[in-house]
N, C-alpha and C positions, 0 to 999 in steps of 0.2 A: 520408575513409576509406570504402571500399566496404562495403556492408551485406549481411549473410547471415541466413538463417532456418534454424533447426534443425528436423529432423523425426525424431520417435521413434515406433517401433512397439512397444507393450508386448504381448508374447506371453504365453500361459498359462504359469504357473510363475515369471514374473519379478515380483518384489515392486515396490510403488510406490517404495520407497526405492532399490532397485537401478536401476530405470528412471530415476529422477531423477538419480542419481549418474552414470549413463552419459551422459545429456544434458549434465550439467555438465562432465564431462571432454571431451566432444565440443566444447563451447563453448570450452574452453581451447585445444584443437587448432586450431579455426578462427581464434581470435584470434592464435595463433602465426603463422598465414599472413597476418595483417595485415587481417583483416576485423572489423568491428563486428557483434556478434550483436544483432539488433534484434527478433527474434521467435522463438517456439518453438511448434511444433504437435505434439501427441501424439495417438495413437489406439490404443485397445485393440482387438486383433483376435485371432481364433482362429488365423488363418493369414495370411501375407503374400499380397497380391494378385499373382498370377503375371505380370500385365501391367504394372501401374503402381504396385505396392507399396501405395498407399493406395486406399481406396474412393473412388468418384466424388464423393460429397458432400464429403469432406475435401480432395480435389483442388481442387474449386471454392473452398473456404475458403482453401486455400493460395495459389491464384492471386490471390484478392482481397487477402490479407494482403501478398503480395509487391508488388502494385501500390501499395497504400496506403503501404507503408514504403519504396518505391523500392529494393527488394532486387535484387541482381544474382546472387545465388548461393543455392541450397538445398542443404543437406547432410543426408544421411540416415544415421542411426546404425545402419547395417547394411552388410553387403557385398551390393551390388545388381548384378543382371545387366546386361549392356550394353543389352539390349532394354528392360528396365525403366527404365533411365536415359533412353534415347531417348524412350520413350513419355511419361515424366513431363515431360521437357523440352518436348515438343510440346504437352502439356496446359497447362503454366504459363508457357511462353515465356521462361524464363531457364535458365542453366546449373545442372546438378545434379551433385553429387559424392557418392560414398558414403564411409564412414569410411575404408576402405582407400585410396581415392584421395587423401584429405586427408593421411593419414600418409605415403604415398609422396611427396607434394609437399613436406612438411616435411623429410623425409630428404634429398630432392634439394637443397633450398636450404641445408641445414646441413652437408653433406659438405665436407670440406676436403682430406683426403689423396687421392691417386690411387686407393688401394685402396678407400676408402669410396665414392668416386664410382663406381667400377666395380661394386661390390656393389649399390649402389642402382640403377644403370642396368640391371643384369641383372634385378633384381626388377621394375622398371618395365616393361621389355620383356615379361617374362612376364605382367604384368598387362594390358598393352596388346594382346598377340597375340590373345586370344580376342574382343577387342572391335573388331577391325578392320572386320568386316562392317558394324557399325553406325556406325563412324566414317568409313568411306570414302564413304558416300552412294550405294553401288551397285556393281555389278560390270561396268561398261562395259569394252569391249575397248579396249586402247591401240592407237592407230594409228601407223604409221610404222616400227616395228621389224620387222614381218613375223612376229613370234612369235605374234601373237594373244593375248598375255598380257593379262589384265584388270588394272585398277587394283588390285583386291583381291589378285590373285595377286602383283603386283609389290610391294605393301606387305608382304605376308606374307614374301616372299623377302628383302626388305630387312631386316625385323625378324629373320628367322632368321639371316641372314648376320652382322648386327651382334651378335646374341646369342652366336654362336659365337666371333666375334673378341674380344668382351669377356671371355668365359670363358677364352680362351687367355691374354689379357693378365693377368687376375686370377690365374690359376694360376701364372704366372711370379712375380708379386709375392708370392703366398702361399708359394711355395717359399722365397723369400728371408726372409719372416717366420718360417717354420718353422726355417730355419737360425739366425736370430738367437735364437729361443726355445730351440733346442737348446743354443746356446752359453751360455745362462743356466741350463742344466739343474740345476746344483748350487747355485744361489743360492736364497735364501729369498724366497718370493713371496707377496704378499697381494693379493687381487683385491677391489675395492669393487664390489658388485653391488646393484641395487635398482631401484625404480620410477623413471621419468623425473621429474626435478625434486625428487628426494629430498634433494639436497645433496651428492651424491658428489664433484662437482668441487671444491666449496668445501672439503670434508674432505681431498681429495687435495692441494690447495694448502697447507692447514694442516699436513699430515703431512710433506710433502716440500719445502716452500718453493719449489715450481715455479710458473712463470707459465702455468698452464693456464687455459683459458677458463672463466669463471664467469658464468652468465647465468640470470636468473629466467624461464626459458621452457622449454617441453617440447622434449626432444631437442636440447639445446644441445651435447651431446657425442655424436659418432658414431664418432670415431676412437679406437682404443686408445692410451692414453698410459701409459708406464712410466717411473717416476722412483724414485730411491733415497730411503728413509726418512731424514729429517734431524732432528737431527744424525746423521751416518752411524754405523752400527754395524759391528762386525767379528764374524762375516762380515756383508756388506752385505745389507740387506733391501730388496727391490724392491716397490713399490706400483703396482698397475694400476688405472686408471679405465676402466670399461667402458660401453658403450651402455646407456641406461636402457630398462627394459621398460615395457610398457603393456598393459592389457586388450585382448584381440582383436588383438594385434600380428599383422599379416599373416604367414602361414607362410613365404612366400617371403623376407621380410625376415629372419626368424629363421635360415633356411637360408643366406642370403647372408652374414650376419655371422659366418662360421665362425671367422675369426681372432680377433675380440674375445671370442667365446665360448670359443675354445680356451684363451685366457689364464685364464679362470675355471676351466676343466676341469683345467688343469695347475698351478693355484695350490696352495700348501700350506695356505692358510687363506682362506676366503671371509668377507668382512664384509658382512652384509646390512644395508644402510643404509636406514632408513625415516624419513619425516618424521613425527615423533611428534605434531606438532600437527595432522595431517590426520586427520579422523574416519574416513577410509577406509583407514587405514594397514594394518589387518589384511588387507583385500582386496588391497592392493598387495603385501604380503609374500607372500601366497599365489600371486599371479601370477608373481612373481620365482622362487619355489621351483619352481613347475610348469615354467617354461621351463628352469631349470637341471637339473631332473630329466630333462626331455626330451632334453637333450644328454649325459646321463650324469654330471653333476657332483653328483648328489644325495648321494654318499657322502663328498665332500670336507669336512674339518672346517670348522666355521663358528661365527660368533658374531653376535649381533644388536646393532646400534648404533641407539639411539633418538636420531636427530639432531634439531636445532632444538628441543631441550628448553627453551631459554630462552623459547619461545613458549607453553609449557604451564603451566597454573595448578598451584599446589601440590597441590590436590585431585586433579587428573588425574595428576600425577606419582606420587602415592601409589598410584593405581589401576594405573598402568603398572608400578610396582615389584612390585605383587602379582601382576599377570598375567605379567610377564617378569622373574622374580627374577635370572636370569643375564645379562640384557641390560646393555649399557653405555650409560647416558644421557649425552648430550653435546651441547654447542653448539660447532660448528666455529669460532665467533668467540671462544671462551674459551681462551686459551693453556694454562690449567691443565688443562682437560678434554682438550685435544689431547695434552698431555704425558702425562697418565694413560693415554690410549689407546695412545700410542706404547709406554709401558712394558708394557702388556698384550700388545701384539704381540711385544715382545722376550721376555717371560716365556713366551709360547706356544712360541716356537722353542727357548728355553733348556731347556724341559722335555724336548725330544727329543734334546738334544745329549749327547755322551759325551766323556770325556777319553781320548786315545790318544797313542801315540808313532809318529812317521813318520820313517824314515831316508831322506835324499836323498843319493845318491852324488855325489861331486864332478863326475862326468861328466854329471850331469843337473841342474846348478844352475839351469837355466831353470825348473825346477819350483817353485823357491822362491816365485816370484811367485804361482803358483796356490795354494800353501799359505797365503800371507797373505790372498789374496782370498776363499777359500772356507772358511777356519777362523779361529779366534782362537788366535794363538800365545801359549802360556803361558810357555814357556821354550825356550832353544836352546843346544845343545852341539855340539862337534865331536870327531871322533876321526880315526884314520888313513884311514878309508874314505869319510867324508862327514859330513853334519850331521844331528843328531837333534833333531827338534822335538817338544815336548809341546804338543798342540793340543786345542782344544775345538771340536767341530763335529758336524754330522749324520753318522750312520753311513755313508750312501751316499757322501757327499763324501769322507770319510776312506778308504773302500774304494777309490774311484776314484784317489785320490792314491797309495795304496800300490801299486796295480796299475801306475800310470805310472812309479813310482820303482823297481819291481822289476828 
C-alpha cells in the first residue's frame, strides 16, 4: 500500500483539539483513497507562507520524513494554491495534494450514476482550470496548426469546452430529475441528512428494505436514492438517502450536488442522522445544519436521530438524553428501534392529515388510482353521478384531487 504524510497548519484561533480533529479526519479521507498514513507533521503559524505553505525549516523536516518513511504523497489540511503545491513538490520531491484535491478524488471514484459523475466532473474541471498554468509546465507555442496557440491556451479551451458540454448534459438530466420529483409532489417525503459515515445508508436499508450500498468509508453514497418506507403505508412515505457532508466541503461540490440537496429542500421532514458514538458529533451536526441553511432548507421540519447508540456506554447515553431530550436514540441494527422510528415518521405525517370527502364523477374514474395513492380511503359510496370517498390525507393532496375531479 502506498504511503502518505499529513501536514497541518495551526493558525491563530484554532484550538489544539480542533486542529487534531481536523488532521484525524484528513487521515480518514486519505485512507479512503487507499493510502496508509505513516506520518504527521504540524506547525503553528501566524499566517500561511504564501510561497510554500510551510516555513523552510519544516520543509526540510518534511523532506527528511518523506524519505525515511518512503512516502509517495503529502496531503495538506488546507486549500492550497497551485503555485504553493508546485513549490512544495519541488522542495520535497514527491506529489502534494490539498484537502480539496483529496475530496474531489474520492467523489470521482465513488460516483456511480451518470448525474453524479457529471456533477463531480464539473467540480473537478472548475478546480483544475485555475491550476493549468502550473500543471502545463509552460506556455510554449504549439506548432503545426498555424494558430500560434500555446499549450496553455489549448488546455484552457479544452477545459472550457468540456465544462460547457458537461453542464448542458447535466441540465438535461436534472430536468428529468425535476419532472420525477414533481410527479412525487403530493407524496410524503423524508430525507436522511448528516455527516459522511454517520450511518444514513444503513438506516435507509433498515427503513425501506432496499439493497442500497452500505460501506464503512467516507462518501460511500453520492447518488440520491429514493425508496418507499416498508412495510408500505397509505399514503406511501418516500425516504431519501443523500450525500454526506463534511467540514470544509468544497463549495463547488455543494453547488454541483443540486439535485440531492433539492431532495432535502423539498422534503416534508428532515432526519438529521449523527453517529452518537463519535466524540465530534456536535461539530458534525453543526456542519450539516450550516450547509442545509445555505441552500434554504433551514425551515424544513426536522428531528435528530442519534444513530449507532449500541456503541455508546450507559453513562454517555444518559448525557445524550439530557442534552437532546427530543432526539431519537437508535441502532439501525436493532429491528425494534427501526420499527419505533418508522412509527415516529408515520405519526409526524398523521398529525398534519385531515378527513374529507371527495366526489369522483363516473366520467373521471381514472382519478380513483390517484385517490388511493395519495390518501387513505376510509370509506366509499356511490350515487347517480359518481363515487364518494371519505379519505384521510394532507390538505394539499386533497385540494389537488378535488380540483382534478371538478
